[in-house]
C-alpha positions in Angstrom: 173.1 133.3 -20.3 173.1 132.2 -16.6 174.6 134.1 -13.9 177.9 132.2 -12.6 180.0 132.2 -9.7 177.6 130.4 -7.0 179.0 130.4 -3.4 181.3 127.5 -2.8 181.2 127.4 1.1 184.0 124.7 2.3 185.1 124.0 4.6 182.1 125.4 6.6 179.0 123.0 5.7 175.8 125.2 4.6 173.0 124.3 8.1 170.3 122.1 6.7 167.4 123.7 5.5 164.5 123.2 8.2 160.8 122.3 7.5 158.5 125.5 7.8 156.1 123.9 9.9 153.8 125.3 12.4 156.7 125.9 15.2 158.6 128.1 12.6 155.3 130.3 10.9 155.1 133.7 12.7 151.2 134.0 14.4 149.4 137.3 12.9 149.4 138.7 16.2 153.5 138.4 16.5 154.4 139.4 13.1 152.7 142.1 11.2 154.1 140.5 7.4 152.8 137.5 5.4 155.4 134.7 6.3 157.3 135.2 3.1 157.5 138.9 3.7 159.1 138.2 6.9 161.6 136.4 5.9 162.7 138.4 3.1 162.6 141.5 5.7 164.7 139.0 7.7 167.1 138.5 4.4 167.6 142.4 4.0 170.3 143.1 6.2 172.5 140.3 4.7 171.9 141.7 1.1 172.5 145.3 2.7 176.3 145.4 2.7 177.1 148.7 4.5 173.3 148.3 6.8 172.3 152.1 5.2 169.1 150.7 4.9 169.7 150.3 1.0 170.1 147.4 -1.5 171.9 149.5 -4.3 172.2 147.5 -7.8 176.1 146.2 -7.0 174.5 144.7 -3.6 171.7 143.3 -5.6 173.9 141.7 -8.6 175.7 139.8 -6.3 172.9 139.0 -3.8 170.3 138.4 -5.9 172.8 135.8 -8.3 172.3 133.0 -5.0 169.1 132.4 -7.4 170.7 131.0 -10.0 168.4 132.7 -12.4 169.0 134.3 -15.9 170.2 137.8 -16.1 166.8 138.8 -18.4 164.8 137.3 -15.4 166.9 139.1 -12.5 166.9 142.1 -14.8 163.0 141.8 -14.8 163.0 141.6 -11.1 165.1 144.6 -10.2 162.7 146.7 -12.9 159.3 145.6 -11.5 161.0 146.4 -7.8 162.4 149.8 -8.8 159.4 151.2 -10.4 160.4 154.5 -9.3 164.0 153.9 -10.8 165.3 155.7 -7.7 168.3 153.6 -8.0 168.0 151.0 -5.1 166.1 149.0 -3.5 164.3 149.3 0.1 162.8 146.4 2.3 159.5 146.6 0.4 161.4 146.8 -2.5 163.6 143.9 -1.9 160.6 142.1 -1.0 158.8 142.5 -3.9 161.8 142.1 -6.3 162.5 138.4 -4.0 159.0 137.4 -4.7 159.9 138.1 -8.7 162.5 135.8 -8.3 160.1 133.3 -6.6 157.6 133.7 -9.2 160.4 132.8 -11.5 161.7 129.6 -9.9 158.5 128.3 -9.6 158.3 128.1 -13.1 156.6 131.4 -14.5 158.5 132.9 -17.5 159.9 136.4 -16.7 158.0 137.8 -19.8 154.7 136.9 -18.3 155.8 137.9 -14.9 154.0 141.4 -14.9 152.9 144.0 -11.4 149.5 142.5 -12.0 150.4 139.0 -12.3 152.5 139.6 -9.3 150.1 141.0 -6.8 147.6 138.1 -7.9 150.1 135.3 -6.9 150.8 137.5 -3.5 146.9 137.4 -2.7 146.7 134.4 -3.4 149.0 133.0 -0.6 150.2 130.1 -3.0 153.7 132.0 -3.7 156.9 130.0 -1.7 159.7 131.4 -0.5 162.5 132.2 -2.7 165.4 129.7 -3.1 168.8 131.1 -2.7 172.5 129.0 -2.2 173.4 129.7 1.3 170.4 131.6 2.7 168.2 129.5 4.8 164.2 130.7 5.4 165.3 131.2 8.9 168.2 133.5 8.4 168.8 136.7 9.2 171.2 139.2 11.2 170.7 137.3 14.2 170.9 134.1 12.7 173.4 134.6 10.5 174.3 130.3 9.1 178.0 132.0 8.0 180.3 134.3 9.7 179.7 137.9 8.5 183.4 138.7 7.2 183.4 135.2 5.3 180.4 135.4 3.6 181.3 139.3 2.7 184.9 137.6 1.1 182.3 135.1 -0.9 180.2 138.0 -2.1 182.8 139.7 -3.4 184.5 137.1 -5.1 181.0 136.1 -6.6 181.3 139.5 -8.1 184.9 139.3 -9.3 185.0 135.9 -10.5 183.6 136.5 -13.5 186.3 138.8 -14.5 189.0 136.8 -13.1 190.1 139.2 -10.6 189.6 139.7 -6.8 190.6 142.1 -3.9 192.0 140.3 -0.8 190.1 141.5 3.0 186.5 142.1 0.6 187.4 145.4 0.6 186.2 145.6 -2.7 182.5 145.5 -2.6 182.0 149.0 -2.3 184.4 150.2 -5.1 183.0 147.5 -7.9 179.8 149.1 -7.3 181.2 152.3 -8.9 180.1 154.9 -6.1 183.7 155.9 -5.1 184.3 157.3 -8.7 184.9 160.4 -9.9 181.8 162.0 -11.6 184.2 164.3 -13.7 186.8 162.6 -16.0 189.2 164.8 -14.9 188.9 163.6 -11.4 187.8 167.0 -9.7 184.7 166.5 -8.0 183.9 163.5 -6.3 181.3 162.1 -4.6 181.1 160.7 -1.2 180.9 156.7 -1.2 178.3 156.8 1.4 176.4 159.5 -0.5 175.8 158.4 -4.2 173.4 155.3 -3.5 170.8 156.6 -5.5 169.8 159.0 -8.5 168.8 161.7 -5.9 171.8 161.7 -3.4 174.1 162.0 -7.0 172.4 165.0 -8.1 172.1 166.9 -4.3 176.5 165.9 -4.9 176.5 167.5 -8.1 174.5 170.4 -7.4 176.6 171.1 -4.2 179.8 171.3 -5.9 179.0 172.4 -9.2 175.7 174.1 -10.0 175.1 175.9 -6.7 178.5 177.8 -6.3 178.4 179.4 -10.0 174.5 180.2 -9.0 175.8 181.8 -5.9 178.2 183.9 -7.5 175.9 185.0 -10.4 173.0 185.5 -8.2 170.8 182.9 -10.3 168.2 182.7 -7.6 167.1 186.1 -8.2 166.1 185.3 -12.3 165.0 181.6 -11.7 164.0 180.6 -8.4 165.4 180.5 -5.0 168.8 178.3 -4.6 167.9 174.2 -3.7 168.2 172.5 -0.6 168.4 169.2 0.2 164.6 169.4 1.0 163.6 170.2 -2.9 165.5 167.1 -3.3 163.9 164.3 -1.4 160.5 166.0 -1.2 157.3 163.6 -2.2 155.8 164.6 -5.4 153.5 166.9 -5.8 150.6 167.4 -7.1 149.2 171.4 -7.9 145.8 172.4 -7.9 144.9 175.6 -9.9 141.4 177.4 -10.4 138.6 180.0 -9.6 137.2 179.8 -6.4 134.2 176.9 -5.7 135.4 174.7 -8.9 135.6 172.0 -6.3 139.2 172.1 -5.5 139.4 171.3 -2.1 135.8 169.1 -2.4 138.4 167.4 -4.8 141.3 166.6 -2.4 138.5 165.5 0.2 137.3 163.2 -2.7 140.9 161.5 -3.4 141.8 161.1 0.7 138.6 160.1 1.5 138.2 162.0 4.1 138.3 166.2 5.4 141.8 167.4 6.0 142.5 169.7 9.1 141.5 173.3 8.4 139.5 172.6 5.2 136.4 175.0 4.5 133.9 174.1 1.7 131.5 176.6 0.5 129.7 178.5 -2.3 131.9 181.6 -1.5 135.6 181.7 -1.5 136.2 179.9 1.3 140.3 178.8 0.8 142.3 182.1 1.6 145.8 180.4 1.4 148.4 177.8 0.5 148.0 174.6 2.1 150.2 171.6 1.7 148.4 168.3 2.4 150.8 166.1 3.4 150.8 162.4 5.5 151.2 162.4 8.9 150.5 160.2 11.8 148.0 162.5 13.3 145.6 165.5 12.2 147.8 168.7 12.8 148.4 172.0 11.1 151.4 173.8 10.9 152.0 177.8 9.9 154.1 178.8 7.4 156.6 180.4 9.2 157.5 177.6 10.8 157.0 175.1 7.6 159.8 177.4 5.8 162.8 177.3 8.3 162.5 173.2 8.1 165.4 172.5 6.2 164.1 168.8 5.2 161.3 170.0 3.8 161.3 171.4 0.4 159.4 174.7 1.2 162.3 177.3 2.3 162.7 178.6 -1.1 159.3 180.3 -0.1 161.3 183.0 2.2 162.0 184.7 -0.7 157.6 185.6 -0.9 158.0 187.4 2.4 156.2 187.3 5.4 152.5 188.6 3.9 152.9 185.5 1.9 153.9 182.9 4.6 150.6 183.9 6.9 148.8 182.8 3.8 150.8 179.7 3.8 150.1 176.1 5.8 150.4 172.4 5.8 147.9 170.2 7.1 148.7 166.8 7.9 146.6 163.8 7.9 147.0 160.2 7.9 145.4 159.2 5.1 147.1 156.2 2.7 147.5 158.4 -0.7 149.5 161.1 1.2 152.3 157.9 1.6 153.0 158.8 -2.0 152.2 162.4 -2.9 151.8 165.7 -1.4 148.5 167.8 -2.7 148.7 171.6 -2.8 145.0 173.3 -2.3 145.6 177.1 -3.5 143.2 179.8 -2.8 140.9 180.5 -6.1 142.0 182.7 -9.0 139.8 186.0 -8.5 137.3 187.2 -11.4 135.5 190.2 -11.8 136.0 193.3 -9.9 138.1 191.2 -7.4 140.7 191.1 -9.2 141.7 194.7 -8.4 142.1 193.0 -4.6 146.1 193.1 -3.7 146.6 190.1 -1.9 149.9 191.5 -0.4 152.1 188.7 -2.5 153.0 188.4 -5.8 150.3 185.3 -6.4 151.4 184.4 -10.2 155.2 184.2 -8.8 154.3 181.8 -6.0 152.0 179.5 -8.2 155.4 179.4 -10.6 157.2 178.5 -7.9 154.6 175.4 -7.1 154.7 174.7 -10.3 158.3 174.3 -11.1 158.2 171.3 -8.3 154.8 169.6 -8.8 154.7 166.6 -10.8 151.3 167.0 -12.0 148.9 170.7 -12.5 145.5 170.1 -12.1 143.4 173.3 -13.6 139.5 172.7 -12.0 136.7 174.3 -13.9 133.1 173.7 -13.6 130.2 174.1 -16.3 129.0 177.5 -14.9 132.7 179.1 -14.8 134.1 178.6 -18.2 135.5 181.9 -18.4 139.3 182.2 -17.9 139.8 185.9 -15.9 142.7 187.9 -16.4 144.5 186.8 -13.3 143.9 183.1 -14.5 145.2 183.4 -17.7 148.4 185.6 -16.0 148.4 182.1 -13.8 147.9 179.8 -16.8 151.2 181.5 -18.9 153.3 180.7 -15.9 153.0 177.5 -16.3 155.1 177.4 -19.8 157.5 175.4 -19.9 155.3 173.0 -17.5 153.0 171.8 -19.9 153.4 168.3 -20.1 152.5 168.6 -16.0 148.9 170.1 -16.7 145.8 168.1 -16.8 143.1 169.8 -16.9 139.6 168.8 -14.8 135.8 169.3 -15.3 134.0 169.5 -12.4 130.6 169.2 -11.9 129.7 167.6 -15.1 126.7 165.9 -13.5 124.9 169.0 -13.1 124.5 169.6 -16.4 123.0 167.2 -19.9 124.2 165.1 -22.1 123.4 168.6 -24.8 125.0 171.1 -22.4 127.9 169.3 -21.6 128.8 169.0 -25.4 128.9 172.8 -25.6 130.5 173.1 -22.5 133.2 170.3 -23.2 133.7 172.7 -27.0 133.7 176.5 -25.1 135.9 175.2 -22.8 138.7 173.8 -24.9 138.2 176.7 -27.3 139.2 179.1 -24.1 141.7 176.8 -23.2 143.4 177.1 -26.8 143.5 180.9 -26.8 145.3 180.9 -23.4 147.8 178.0 -23.9 148.6 179.0 -27.8 149.9 175.8 -28.4 148.7 172.9 -31.5 148.7 169.9 -28.6 145.4 169.3 -26.6 145.6 169.2 -22.6 144.3 166.5 -21.1 140.8 167.0 -19.6 138.9 164.9 -17.2 135.1 165.2 -17.2 133.5 163.8 -14.2 132.1 164.5 -10.5 135.0 164.4 -8.2 133.2 164.7 -4.9 132.0 162.3 -2.1 128.4 162.5 -3.3 126.6 159.7 -5.4 127.0 160.7 -9.2 123.5 162.8 -10.4 121.9 161.3 -13.4 118.7 163.1 -13.2 120.1 165.0 -15.4 122.3 163.0 -17.7 121.1 159.1 -17.3 123.8 158.2 -20.4 127.1 159.6 -18.6 127.5 158.2 -15.4 129.6 155.0 -17.3 132.1 157.8 -18.8 132.4 159.8 -15.7 133.0 156.6 -13.5 135.6 156.1 -16.5 136.9 159.6 -16.2 137.3 159.3 -12.6 139.3 155.8 -12.5 141.8 157.5 -15.6 142.5 160.3 -13.3 143.0 158.6 -10.0 145.2 155.8 -12.2 147.5 158.9 -13.4 147.7 160.3 -10.2 148.7 156.7 -8.0 151.2 156.8 -11.2 153.1 159.7 -9.9 155.7 158.5 -7.8 156.8 155.8 -10.2 157.5 159.4 -12.9 159.0 161.2 -9.5 162.4 160.3 -9.6 162.5 161.4 -13.3 160.8 164.2 -13.0 163.2 165.3 -10.1 166.6 164.8 -12.9 164.3 166.2 -15.7 163.8 169.4 -13.8 167.7 169.6 -12.4 168.5 169.4 -16.3 166.4 172.4 -17.1 167.7 174.3 -14.1 171.4 173.3 -15.1 170.7 174.7 -18.8 168.8 178.0 -17.3 172.2 178.5 -15.3 174.9 178.0 -18.2 172.5 180.1 -20.5 172.2 182.8 -17.1 176.3 182.6 -17.0 176.7 183.1 -21.0 174.0 186.7 -21.3 176.2 187.5 -17.7 179.2 187.0 -19.7 178.3 188.9 -22.6 176.8 191.8 -20.7 179.7 192.1 -18.3 182.5 192.3 -21.1 181.4 195.3 -22.2 181.0 197.1 -19.3 183.9 200.1 -19.4 187.0 199.8 -17.4 187.1 202.9 -15.3 183.9 204.7 -15.3 180.4 205.4 -16.6 179.3 201.6 -15.6 175.7 202.7 -14.8 175.0 204.6 -18.1 176.4 201.8 -20.3 174.6 198.9 -18.4 171.2 201.3 -18.8 172.1 201.9 -22.5 172.4 197.9 -22.7 168.7 197.4 -20.8 167.2 199.3 -23.4 168.5 197.5 -25.9 168.5 194.3 -24.2 166.7 192.4 -27.3 169.1 193.4 -29.6 171.9 192.0 -26.8 169.9 188.7 -26.9 170.2 188.0 -30.1 174.1 188.8 -30.5 174.2 186.6 -27.2 172.8 183.7 -29.2 174.7 183.8 -31.9 178.2 184.0 -30.2 177.5 181.7 -27.6 174.8 179.6 -29.9 172.5 179.5 -27.3 169.2 178.0 -28.5 166.1 180.8 -29.1 164.0 178.8 -27.0 166.5 178.8 -23.9 166.2 183.0 -23.6 164.7 184.1 -20.7 161.8 186.8 -21.1 163.4 190.5 -21.7 160.9 192.1 -19.8 161.2 190.4 -16.7 165.3 190.0 -16.8 165.1 193.8 -17.1 163.4 194.6 -14.1 165.5 192.0 -12.2 168.4 193.1 -13.5 167.6 197.4 -12.2 168.3 196.3 -9.1 171.3 194.5 -10.1 175.2 196.2 -11.0 176.7 193.9 -13.8 180.0 195.4 -13.1 180.1 194.3 -10.0 179.5 190.7 -10.5 182.8 188.3 -10.4 183.9 187.2 -13.7 182.8 184.1 -15.2 185.7 181.9 -16.8 185.7 179.5 -19.6 186.2 176.8 -16.3 182.9 177.4 -14.6 181.0 177.1 -17.8 183.3 173.9 -19.0 181.7 172.8 -15.6 178.3 173.7 -16.3 178.6 171.7 -19.4 180.2 168.6 -18.1 177.6 168.4 -16.0 175.1 167.9 -18.9 177.1 165.9 -21.0 179.2 164.0 -18.5 177.9 163.7 -15.1 174.2 163.3 -15.4 174.6 160.7 -18.3 177.5 158.8 -16.1 174.3 159.0 -13.3 171.7 157.5 -15.0 174.1 154.2 -16.1 175.0 154.3 -12.7 171.8 153.6 -11.2 170.1 151.6 -14.3 169.3 148.3 -14.1 171.7 146.3 -12.5 171.2 143.3 -14.6 
């Protein structure tokens, strides 16, 4: 049914809607936005109830109801605007939602409105300005047709009207959105009402209050990955590139950006000798790794665990490329092969790759037709990607340098090699093409030009879709981390309760570690842990060499219950809270 409870602003008289003549049309020199977008951006502060730069679900329900459209239509507007599922609308998403509303008001059925049709309507310039009751085209923070307090009171009454209840003074607008409620059924941990305006903010609060204290007590960061910071939650989506030297990783980034980034070096020899994070910036510059690792607003503070030898081989490169506004690219040193594998890099290359893989949305493995062999180091790196199989994409680069018959054989040999390494029945997604700034070579394979162009288009579409999936990926990685922390707590509790009370702790720990696989089996049966959640026994044993079990704090049932509540209560509630409010 239709959204009821439209505003009744008497005794204040609604200002007459002025004609949108030339006198009120912003010129391109004075306003960089289209007319409707400029209007919607002036409306944004009216919908942003607490001026935090975010229109949350509760704000949107009350403001978009002024359009008089049915809830399914408003739900479609929110769905197309919040494509990244952040749980709120920024100014750009707010404009997009109102454009969907304008399309619906012009007679287009909600089911026929898509992202493509919306872009076409905007490009045509024929889209009218949305009609919201009580809001004039010139309304804004400096030209509000209503008194601010009275408008808030009316909007609050609109939200409560269908339920037949109201709150004096309009103070219920925040509480009606539900963000001041406890994320625990028992009300033990409360999220700050201002902080929890998105899924990511809620994850940060849950982690800070419920998960991190357990991780710190049980040294979980040594077993899984370093403790998380706010930068880890707020960082842009990452795309990680891995491959042997001269397979075209740096050239691939240049192809995506349409320009070179500061510090890039391309050649047939191993040219990239460091990890380079290519990110957006207003001007070209590079930032050394030591400086980057101490910036808490960046998601790289955890790399300090790998020491100065790694940080000296790590840097960030900034350039003003459109793609980098949405994602961050990570270029890596070429994986060594042959005799070069004996060279000591000075840091654990595999563990660094595993760290980046856990924080990446897409992992690209690059090959070229002349480097299909998978070296021992490359095989170890790929084995570190287990658990992230859904992120892996394979790129067969420089494919225009071989004939059609050779390409067919190369593709078969590549799939055979990958099958031996991944040890899974599923086949990785493989993109075949030549990803560089040079025109496609057709002298070797005249029939492959169309194929290569389609593959390039598909890969770019896959990468451009990364920001939309980023929030879901962060939730997924957070769930994996909490499950791993819960499993770790159960393992420590199982091992610690076998420690003697007075003496002989070191001998008992040595016997437990020698018989670790049996202890893991007993832990699986005692705590009903899925076998797939158990850590690698060999790696667990190596890490435990520097940790004394009997000195770790006792894991009580309340801590385990708190972690289980995160998975069964808190996270489902967060997803419901910031899902489509309509």
